[in-house]
One Martini backbone bead per residue (centre of mass of N, CA, C, O) as a GRO file, in nm:
protein
  408
    1UNK     BB    1   0.785  -2.680   0.383
    2UNK     BB    2   0.473  -2.687   0.206
    3UNK     BB    3   0.163  -2.581   0.101
    4UNK     BB    4   0.210  -2.743  -0.181
    5UNK     BB    5   0.159  -3.069  -0.347
    6UNK     BB    6   0.273  -3.335  -0.575
    7UNK     BB    7   0.139  -3.691  -0.662
    8UNK     BB    8   0.031  -3.833  -0.920
    9UNK     BB    9  -0.277  -3.682  -0.874
   10UNK     BB   10  -0.199  -3.575  -0.591
   11UNK     BB   11  -0.293  -3.340  -0.340
   12UNK     BB   12  -0.100  -3.149  -0.102
   13UNK     BB   13  -0.192  -2.980   0.203
   14UNK     BB   14  -0.175  -2.726   0.430
   15UNK     BB   15  -0.389  -2.666   0.687
   16UNK     BB   16  -0.470  -2.331   0.763
   17UNK     BB   17  -0.717  -2.359   0.968
   18UNK     BB   18  -0.525  -2.499   1.207
   19UNK     BB   19  -0.351  -2.276   1.244
   20UNK     BB   20  -0.118  -2.322   1.507
   21UNK     BB   21  -0.218  -2.591   1.649
   22UNK     BB   22  -0.205  -2.754   1.362
   23UNK     BB   23  -0.019  -2.987   1.147
   24UNK     BB   24  -0.201  -3.060   0.853
   25UNK     BB   25  -0.232  -3.293   0.594
   26UNK     BB   26  -0.398  -3.289   0.290
   27UNK     BB   27  -0.569  -3.528   0.079
   28UNK     BB   28  -0.632  -3.472  -0.270
   29UNK     BB   29  -0.850  -3.655  -0.528
   30UNK     BB   30  -1.041  -3.406  -0.616
   31UNK     BB   31  -1.216  -3.140  -0.724
   32UNK     BB   32  -1.405  -3.113  -0.481
   33UNK     BB   33  -1.186  -3.107  -0.263
   34UNK     BB   34  -1.035  -2.860  -0.367
   35UNK     BB   35  -1.268  -2.659  -0.371
   36UNK     BB   36  -1.322  -2.677  -0.066
   37UNK     BB   37  -1.040  -2.585   0.027
   38UNK     BB   38  -1.057  -2.306  -0.101
   39UNK     BB   39  -1.318  -2.200   0.036
   40UNK     BB   40  -1.197  -2.263   0.342
   41UNK     BB   41  -0.877  -2.184   0.337
   42UNK     BB   42  -0.665  -2.419   0.334
   43UNK     BB   43  -0.607  -2.272   0.069
   44UNK     BB   44  -0.404  -1.975   0.012
   45UNK     BB   45  -0.322  -1.732  -0.184
   46UNK     BB   46  -0.249  -1.635  -0.485
   47UNK     BB   47  -0.010  -1.820  -0.579
   48UNK     BB   48  -0.126  -2.086  -0.457
   49UNK     BB   49  -0.384  -2.080  -0.632
   50UNK     BB   50  -0.240  -2.109  -0.902
   51UNK     BB   51  -0.124  -2.386  -0.839
   52UNK     BB   52  -0.387  -2.528  -0.772
   53UNK     BB   53  -0.527  -2.484  -1.044
   54UNK     BB   54  -0.322  -2.641  -1.216
   55UNK     BB   55  -0.338  -2.907  -1.057
   56UNK     BB   56  -0.643  -2.951  -1.082
   57UNK     BB   57  -0.643  -2.999  -1.389
   58UNK     BB   58  -0.442  -3.229  -1.393
   59UNK     BB   59  -0.606  -3.413  -1.204
   60UNK     BB   60  -0.854  -3.448  -1.389
   61UNK     BB   61  -0.693  -3.606  -1.600
   62UNK     BB   62  -0.587  -3.837  -1.415
   63UNK     BB   63  -0.897  -3.912  -1.308
   64UNK     BB   64  -0.999  -3.992  -1.563
   65UNK     BB   65  -1.222  -4.236  -1.731
   66UNK     BB   66  -1.133  -4.181  -1.998
   67UNK     BB   67  -0.996  -4.327  -2.294
   68UNK     BB   68  -0.982  -4.046  -2.431
   69UNK     BB   69  -0.913  -3.725  -2.509
   70UNK     BB   70  -1.200  -3.597  -2.523
   71UNK     BB   71  -1.277  -3.683  -2.230
   72UNK     BB   72  -1.049  -3.542  -2.082
   73UNK     BB   73  -1.120  -3.257  -2.180
   74UNK     BB   74  -1.396  -3.246  -2.049
   75UNK     BB   75  -1.293  -3.277  -1.753
   76UNK     BB   76  -1.117  -3.026  -1.756
   77UNK     BB   77  -1.343  -2.816  -1.804
   78UNK     BB   78  -1.507  -2.879  -1.555
   79UNK     BB   79  -1.286  -2.818  -1.346
   80UNK     BB   80  -1.226  -2.528  -1.428
   81UNK     BB   81  -1.509  -2.414  -1.354
   82UNK     BB   82  -1.522  -2.502  -1.055
   83UNK     BB   83  -1.259  -2.359  -0.956
   84UNK     BB   84  -1.313  -2.064  -1.055
   85UNK     BB   85  -1.573  -2.023  -0.855
   86UNK     BB   86  -1.445  -2.003  -0.565
   87UNK     BB   87  -1.244  -1.733  -0.641
   88UNK     BB   88  -1.308  -1.439  -0.816
   89UNK     BB   89  -1.068  -1.234  -0.747
   90UNK     BB   90  -0.831  -1.412  -0.801
   91UNK     BB   91  -0.599  -1.419  -1.056
   92UNK     BB   92  -0.425  -1.681  -1.026
   93UNK     BB   93  -0.637  -1.899  -1.042
   94UNK     BB   94  -0.729  -1.849  -1.335
   95UNK     BB   95  -0.448  -1.860  -1.460
   96UNK     BB   96  -0.370  -2.152  -1.386
   97UNK     BB   97  -0.608  -2.290  -1.513
   98UNK     BB   98  -0.576  -2.179  -1.808
   99UNK     BB   99  -0.292  -2.277  -1.870
  100UNK     BB  100  -0.360  -2.588  -1.860
  101UNK     BB  101  -0.617  -2.589  -2.035
  102UNK     BB  102  -0.489  -2.475  -2.292
  103UNK     BB  103  -0.294  -2.703  -2.340
  104UNK     BB  104  -0.508  -2.919  -2.378
  105UNK     BB  105  -0.635  -2.796  -2.628
  106UNK     BB  106  -0.377  -2.776  -2.809
  107UNK     BB  107  -0.298  -3.107  -2.770
  108UNK     BB  108  -0.551  -3.289  -2.840
  109UNK     BB  109  -0.487  -3.327  -3.166
  110UNK     BB  110  -0.148  -3.440  -3.124
  111UNK     BB  111  -0.217  -3.656  -2.887
  112UNK     BB  112  -0.218  -3.873  -2.640
  113UNK     BB  113  -0.326  -3.948  -2.334
  114UNK     BB  114  -0.052  -3.996  -2.182
  115UNK     BB  115   0.093  -3.742  -2.290
  116UNK     BB  116  -0.106  -3.533  -2.184
  117UNK     BB  117  -0.061  -3.589  -1.882
  118UNK     BB  118   0.239  -3.509  -1.882
  119UNK     BB  119   0.204  -3.217  -1.982
  120UNK     BB  120   0.021  -3.119  -1.746
  121UNK     BB  121   0.210  -3.186  -1.516
  122UNK     BB  122   0.446  -3.009  -1.608
  123UNK     BB  123   0.293  -2.740  -1.603
  124UNK     BB  124   0.217  -2.738  -1.303
  125UNK     BB  125   0.512  -2.757  -1.200
  126UNK     BB  126   0.608  -2.500  -1.339
  127UNK     BB  127   0.444  -2.303  -1.182
  128UNK     BB  128   0.573  -2.367  -0.905
  129UNK     BB  129   0.867  -2.299  -0.985
  130UNK     BB  130   0.826  -2.008  -1.079
  131UNK     BB  131   0.729  -1.905  -0.808
  132UNK     BB  132   0.980  -1.968  -0.645
  133UNK     BB  133   1.161  -1.783  -0.813
  134UNK     BB  134   1.001  -1.521  -0.780
  135UNK     BB  135   1.034  -1.483  -0.475
  136UNK     BB  136   1.336  -1.420  -0.479
  137UNK     BB  137   1.325  -1.174  -0.668
  138UNK     BB  138   1.133  -1.002  -0.500
  139UNK     BB  139   1.299  -0.987  -0.241
  140UNK     BB  140   1.534  -0.832  -0.371
  141UNK     BB  141   1.374  -0.590  -0.500
  142UNK     BB  142   1.260  -0.489  -0.203
  143UNK     BB  143   1.512  -0.384  -0.034
  144UNK     BB  144   1.504  -0.071  -0.094
  145UNK     BB  145   1.245  -0.050   0.132
  146UNK     BB  146   1.449  -0.179   0.361
  147UNK     BB  147   1.578  -0.064   0.629
  148UNK     BB  148   1.781  -0.041   0.869
  149UNK     BB  149   1.595  -0.099   1.159
  150UNK     BB  150   1.318  -0.146   1.064
  151UNK     BB  151   0.969  -0.101   1.072
  152UNK     BB  152   0.739  -0.348   0.958
  153UNK     BB  153   0.424  -0.342   0.803
  154UNK     BB  154   0.180  -0.609   0.791
  155UNK     BB  155  -0.072  -0.795   0.598
  156UNK     BB  156  -0.169  -1.073   0.664
  157UNK     BB  157  -0.048  -1.340   0.440
  158UNK     BB  158   0.297  -1.359   0.258
  159UNK     BB  159   0.429  -1.633   0.262
  160UNK     BB  160   0.479  -1.966   0.211
  161UNK     BB  161   0.168  -2.031   0.245
  162UNK     BB  162   0.099  -1.846  -0.040
  163UNK     BB  163   0.314  -2.023  -0.192
  164UNK     BB  164   0.598  -2.197  -0.360
  165UNK     BB  165   0.789  -2.042  -0.138
  166UNK     BB  166   0.906  -1.761   0.027
  167UNK     BB  167   0.732  -1.519  -0.080
  168UNK     BB  168   0.645  -1.194  -0.074
  169UNK     BB  169   0.643  -0.977   0.153
  170UNK     BB  170   0.756  -1.181   0.364
  171UNK     BB  171   1.001  -1.258   0.196
  172UNK     BB  172   1.137  -0.979   0.212
  173UNK     BB  173   1.154  -0.974   0.519
  174UNK     BB  174   1.322  -1.231   0.551
  175UNK     BB  175   1.568  -1.136   0.390
  176UNK     BB  176   1.637  -0.892   0.572
  177UNK     BB  177   1.700  -1.068   0.813
  178UNK     BB  178   1.924  -1.249   0.675
  179UNK     BB  179   2.098  -0.975   0.615
  180UNK     BB  180   2.107  -0.808   0.897
  181UNK     BB  181   1.893  -0.548   0.943
  182UNK     BB  182   1.731  -0.542   1.215
  183UNK     BB  183   1.437  -0.601   1.217
  184UNK     BB  184   1.084  -0.528   1.258
  185UNK     BB  185   0.744  -0.656   1.314
  186UNK     BB  186   0.413  -0.568   1.216
  187UNK     BB  187   0.116  -0.759   1.277
  188UNK     BB  188  -0.186  -0.800   1.171
  189UNK     BB  189  -0.457  -0.988   1.249
  190UNK     BB  190  -0.687  -1.004   1.035
  191UNK     BB  191  -0.979  -0.955   0.993
  192UNK     BB  192  -1.178  -1.233   1.060
  193UNK     BB  193  -0.946  -1.489   1.019
  194UNK     BB  194  -0.652  -1.436   1.134
  195UNK     BB  195  -0.387  -1.449   0.948
  196UNK     BB  196  -0.184  -1.288   1.122
  197UNK     BB  197  -0.208  -1.435   1.401
  198UNK     BB  198  -0.182  -1.739   1.283
  199UNK     BB  199   0.043  -1.716   1.034
  200UNK     BB  200   0.254  -1.490   1.050
  201UNK     BB  201   0.360  -1.549   1.336
  202UNK     BB  202   0.440  -1.838   1.275
  203UNK     BB  203   0.657  -1.767   1.067
  204UNK     BB  204   0.827  -1.567   1.227
  205UNK     BB  205   0.902  -1.773   1.449
  206UNK     BB  206   1.046  -1.983   1.267
  207UNK     BB  207   1.267  -1.737   1.176
  208UNK     BB  208   1.334  -1.529   1.411
  209UNK     BB  209   1.144  -1.273   1.388
  210UNK     BB  210   1.082  -0.984   1.509
  211UNK     BB  211   0.761  -0.930   1.680
  212UNK     BB  212   0.423  -0.791   1.653
  213UNK     BB  213   0.093  -0.788   1.753
  214UNK     BB  214  -0.195  -0.623   1.605
  215UNK     BB  215  -0.455  -0.446   1.582
  216UNK     BB  216  -0.604  -0.316   1.319
  217UNK     BB  217  -0.681  -0.036   1.464
  218UNK     BB  218  -0.364   0.038   1.539
  219UNK     BB  219  -0.206   0.106   1.282
  220UNK     BB  220  -0.254   0.410   1.216
  221UNK     BB  221  -0.137   0.521   1.484
  222UNK     BB  222   0.151   0.407   1.452
  223UNK     BB  223   0.211   0.552   1.187
  224UNK     BB  224   0.157   0.852   1.285
  225UNK     BB  225   0.396   0.819   1.518
  226UNK     BB  226   0.655   0.690   1.362
  227UNK     BB  227   0.668   0.345   1.403
  228UNK     BB  228   0.686   0.332   1.083
  229UNK     BB  229   0.870   0.284   0.769
  230UNK     BB  230   0.689   0.042   0.632
  231UNK     BB  231   0.449  -0.082   0.399
  232UNK     BB  232   0.392  -0.442   0.338
  233UNK     BB  233   0.230  -0.610   0.064
  234UNK     BB  234   0.015  -0.779  -0.115
  235UNK     BB  235  -0.178  -0.955  -0.383
  236UNK     BB  236  -0.468  -1.057  -0.583
  237UNK     BB  237  -0.498  -0.787  -0.773
  238UNK     BB  238  -0.386  -0.602  -1.071
  239UNK     BB  239  -0.440  -0.343  -1.244
  240UNK     BB  240  -0.346  -0.152  -1.514
  241UNK     BB  241  -0.331   0.127  -1.322
  242UNK     BB  242  -0.247  -0.001  -1.011
  243UNK     BB  243  -0.463  -0.121  -0.876
  244UNK     BB  244  -0.526  -0.283  -0.550
  245UNK     BB  245  -0.611  -0.609  -0.459
  246UNK     BB  246  -0.683  -0.689  -0.117
  247UNK     BB  247  -0.707  -0.737   0.185
  248UNK     BB  248  -0.902  -0.631   0.402
  249UNK     BB  249  -0.748  -0.310   0.508
  250UNK     BB  250  -0.539  -0.191   0.301
  251UNK     BB  251  -0.646   0.088   0.238
  252UNK     BB  252  -0.605   0.212   0.522
  253UNK     BB  253  -0.293   0.179   0.520
  254UNK     BB  254  -0.243   0.361   0.274
  255UNK     BB  255  -0.355   0.621   0.395
  256UNK     BB  256  -0.162   0.634   0.637
  257UNK     BB  257   0.101   0.634   0.479
  258UNK     BB  258   0.049   0.892   0.313
  259UNK     BB  259   0.016   1.082   0.561
  260UNK     BB  260   0.314   0.998   0.678
  261UNK     BB  261   0.532   0.949   0.437
  262UNK     BB  262   0.535   0.645   0.366
  263UNK     BB  263   0.584   0.349   0.231
  264UNK     BB  264   0.375   0.169  -0.012
  265UNK     BB  265   0.424  -0.181  -0.069
  266UNK     BB  266   0.399  -0.406  -0.343
  267UNK     BB  267   0.413  -0.773  -0.347
  268UNK     BB  268   0.413  -0.933  -0.674
  269UNK     BB  269   0.346  -1.124  -0.923
  270UNK     BB  270   0.274  -1.115  -1.260
  271UNK     BB  271   0.025  -1.311  -1.225
  272UNK     BB  272  -0.143  -1.066  -1.076
  273UNK     BB  273  -0.174  -0.934  -1.331
  274UNK     BB  274  -0.461  -0.748  -1.486
  275UNK     BB  275  -0.476  -0.598  -1.805
  276UNK     BB  276  -0.795  -0.634  -1.867
  277UNK     BB  277  -0.820  -0.434  -1.625
  278UNK     BB  278  -0.827  -0.096  -1.584
  279UNK     BB  279  -0.965  -0.116  -1.286
  280UNK     BB  280  -1.067  -0.186  -0.963
  281UNK     BB  281  -1.389  -0.138  -1.011
  282UNK     BB  282  -1.387  -0.411  -1.210
  283UNK     BB  283  -1.351  -0.593  -0.963
  284UNK     BB  284  -1.453  -0.855  -0.805
  285UNK     BB  285  -1.592  -0.889  -0.473
  286UNK     BB  286  -1.576  -1.095  -0.228
  287UNK     BB  287  -1.839  -1.251  -0.043
  288UNK     BB  288  -1.876  -1.353   0.277
  289UNK     BB  289  -1.973  -1.484   0.548
  290UNK     BB  290  -2.116  -1.353   0.834
  291UNK     BB  291  -1.998  -1.548   1.052
  292UNK     BB  292  -1.704  -1.436   1.040
  293UNK     BB  293  -1.795  -1.172   1.204
  294UNK     BB  294  -1.991  -1.290   1.442
  295UNK     BB  295  -1.722  -1.452   1.467
  296UNK     BB  296  -1.435  -1.615   1.640
  297UNK     BB  297  -1.332  -1.895   1.537
  298UNK     BB  298  -1.653  -2.003   1.607
  299UNK     BB  299  -1.716  -1.773   1.818
  300UNK     BB  300  -1.963  -1.601   1.931
  301UNK     BB  301  -2.002  -1.214   1.946
  302UNK     BB  302  -2.298  -1.190   1.848
  303UNK     BB  303  -2.608  -1.160   1.822
  304UNK     BB  304  -2.852  -1.316   1.710
  305UNK     BB  305  -2.912  -1.197   1.373
  306UNK     BB  306  -2.678  -1.044   1.291
  307UNK     BB  307  -2.580  -0.822   1.062
  308UNK     BB  308  -2.333  -0.875   0.794
  309UNK     BB  309  -2.039  -0.749   0.635
  310UNK     BB  310  -1.802  -0.947   0.402
  311UNK     BB  311  -1.542  -0.842   0.261
  312UNK     BB  312  -1.236  -0.978   0.147
  313UNK     BB  313  -1.183  -0.703  -0.010
  314UNK     BB  314  -0.989  -0.429  -0.143
  315UNK     BB  315  -0.923  -0.102  -0.293
  316UNK     BB  316  -0.617   0.038  -0.397
  317UNK     BB  317  -0.514   0.313  -0.515
  318UNK     BB  318  -0.247   0.408  -0.704
  319UNK     BB  319  -0.192   0.685  -0.553
  320UNK     BB  320  -0.095   0.510  -0.281
  321UNK     BB  321   0.141   0.380  -0.441
  322UNK     BB  322   0.479   0.346  -0.454
  323UNK     BB  323   0.512   0.022  -0.522
  324UNK     BB  324   0.561  -0.251  -0.764
  325UNK     BB  325   0.680  -0.572  -0.690
  326UNK     BB  326   0.858  -0.793  -0.895
  327UNK     BB  327   1.048  -1.030  -1.066
  328UNK     BB  328   1.100  -0.812  -1.316
  329UNK     BB  329   1.040  -0.561  -1.118
  330UNK     BB  330   0.987  -0.204  -1.069
  331UNK     BB  331   0.698   0.000  -1.012
  332UNK     BB  332   0.593   0.332  -1.079
  333UNK     BB  333   0.462   0.615  -1.119
  334UNK     BB  334   0.319   0.551  -1.385
  335UNK     BB  335   0.187   0.221  -1.428
  336UNK     BB  336   0.086   0.130  -1.707
  337UNK     BB  337   0.350   0.087  -1.879
  338UNK     BB  338   0.517  -0.070  -1.671
  339UNK     BB  339   0.328  -0.321  -1.642
  340UNK     BB  340   0.344  -0.412  -1.933
  341UNK     BB  341   0.652  -0.466  -1.931
  342UNK     BB  342   0.656  -0.665  -1.697
  343UNK     BB  343   0.464  -0.876  -1.835
  344UNK     BB  344   0.698  -0.906  -2.073
  345UNK     BB  345   0.991  -0.895  -1.944
  346UNK     BB  346   1.091  -0.558  -1.905
  347UNK     BB  347   1.272  -0.434  -1.662
  348UNK     BB  348   1.450  -0.191  -1.767
  349UNK     BB  349   1.193  -0.028  -1.871
  350UNK     BB  350   1.019  -0.040  -1.582
  351UNK     BB  351   1.201   0.068  -1.374
  352UNK     BB  352   1.126   0.350  -1.229
  353UNK     BB  353   0.982   0.559  -1.443
  354UNK     BB  354   0.871   0.720  -1.247
  355UNK     BB  355   0.849   0.933  -1.013
  356UNK     BB  356   0.989   0.964  -0.722
  357UNK     BB  357   0.867   0.907  -0.431
  358UNK     BB  358   0.857   1.067  -0.129
  359UNK     BB  359   0.792   0.785   0.036
  360UNK     BB  360   1.088   0.685  -0.102
  361UNK     BB  361   1.365   0.700   0.028
  362UNK     BB  362   1.690   0.665  -0.062
  363UNK     BB  363   1.806   0.539   0.205
  364UNK     BB  364   1.649   0.259   0.176
  365UNK     BB  365   1.870   0.134  -0.045
  366UNK     BB  366   2.067   0.120   0.199
  367UNK     BB  367   2.188  -0.121   0.403
  368UNK     BB  368   2.364   0.104   0.602
  369UNK     BB  369   2.144   0.268   0.685
  370UNK     BB  370   1.988   0.509   0.900
  371UNK     BB  371   1.774   0.582   1.121
  372UNK     BB  372   1.670   0.854   1.292
  373UNK     BB  373   1.524   0.656   1.502
  374UNK     BB  374   1.420   0.466   1.729
  375UNK     BB  375   1.187   0.258   1.769
  376UNK     BB  376   0.912   0.233   1.996
  377UNK     BB  377   0.846  -0.027   1.936
  378UNK     BB  378   0.817  -0.375   2.109
  379UNK     BB  379   0.895  -0.642   1.981
  380UNK     BB  380   0.898  -0.966   2.026
  381UNK     BB  381   1.080  -1.211   2.012
  382UNK     BB  382   1.039  -1.523   1.871
  383UNK     BB  383   1.181  -1.637   2.079
  384UNK     BB  384   1.240  -1.731   2.384
  385UNK     BB  385   1.219  -1.560   2.657
  386UNK     BB  386   1.356  -1.406   2.902
  387UNK     BB  387   1.341  -1.313   3.232
  388UNK     BB  388   1.412  -1.060   3.153
  389UNK     BB  389   1.355  -0.787   3.015
  390UNK     BB  390   1.284  -0.676   2.731
  391UNK     BB  391   1.402  -0.555   2.463
  392UNK     BB  392   1.433  -0.324   2.265
  393UNK     BB  393   1.365  -0.259   1.941
  394UNK     BB  394   1.665  -0.209   1.870
  395UNK     BB  395   1.774  -0.492   2.018
  396UNK     BB  396   1.593  -0.737   1.942
  397UNK     BB  397   1.710  -0.862   1.680
  398UNK     BB  398   1.985  -0.950   1.799
  399UNK     BB  399   1.873  -1.129   2.024
  400UNK     BB  400   1.717  -1.323   1.842
  401UNK     BB  401   1.961  -1.420   1.676
  402UNK     BB  402   2.120  -1.549   1.906
  403UNK     BB  403   1.900  -1.751   1.993
  404UNK     BB  404   1.839  -1.889   1.718
  405UNK     BB  405   2.135  -1.993   1.681
  406UNK     BB  406   2.126  -2.193   1.933
  407UNK     BB  407   1.859  -2.365   1.824
  408UNK     BB  408   1.981  -2.518   1.558
   0.00000   0.00000   0.00000
């Protein structure tokens, strides 16, 4: 199952607004339909939006009624502007759109209409494949921050639903589980649209990863009590200085992690880096409808007429970030030079050039290292529970693995 797919000018997406109750695939045949799906969050997540943007531009070319290249190029530019306006904060969306649109501009003068369509389709599919490959590399690069038997706290949804493959932060968590590290996961509910409770828990259950869902407001307390070993999140845009724009609520998790002395790790592809923006305060933050706050999944919870403020993202300052993990390597503070090298594909020069943060202990890089004590939180295994009382957090991963193995 993939979050987004392409079929000769038709885009198919898994409608994430209906999960986990219903798994429905939407068939999108126009720019307007794709733009609406992006705005409604039927397709979401920075890497997946980059893929959608690229496919949307290619689709506009495929669906163009123009007989010649100039008319196709005109329709491509119109689609690019319409799609870019849907989610102004996400770097990948604009990046994917521009990558395919730029190719159209460059080749419009030296190719015919049919060849141009093939070139744009190939470029859109290349974006999707590159993201799938990047997911695997990021997951491996992030393993140094996930110790054996660790409890990992994650925010929003960063798995295969938001990418073209394995996932970003949740992809790293999934790989740690598959490597037998016996981890457990705390997933925040992620108000107001509940991406954590609806999507992340759905993915964790599919892969048999022991987990517990927590209220957003419970995260800082659990971190301060020593029940979390690492906070691992994705990103929607990363500025040149290492400031990270991500789902609202991320900043608070970074503050709690810093205070507790545990790693706060960002996992994101290099396509999320925006080195044209010097710092996070220069990035526009999307404001969404107040009804998302005054209601919970469509059910009103506040009196009629209640005013609500609903920023979709917040900015986590680079000083709170332990590491930024990409497919090209891992950067630590100071981030400026390292991120430039990562964006150019120079991993050896960029990996961990800054001083090693105190919050990223060396023992976390050893697969067989032991945590100081068993975590106190008790996430339920993802598989169907037994009738006897649930295992402790320390034993839960092994129990879940045995049960999920029998169900395959």
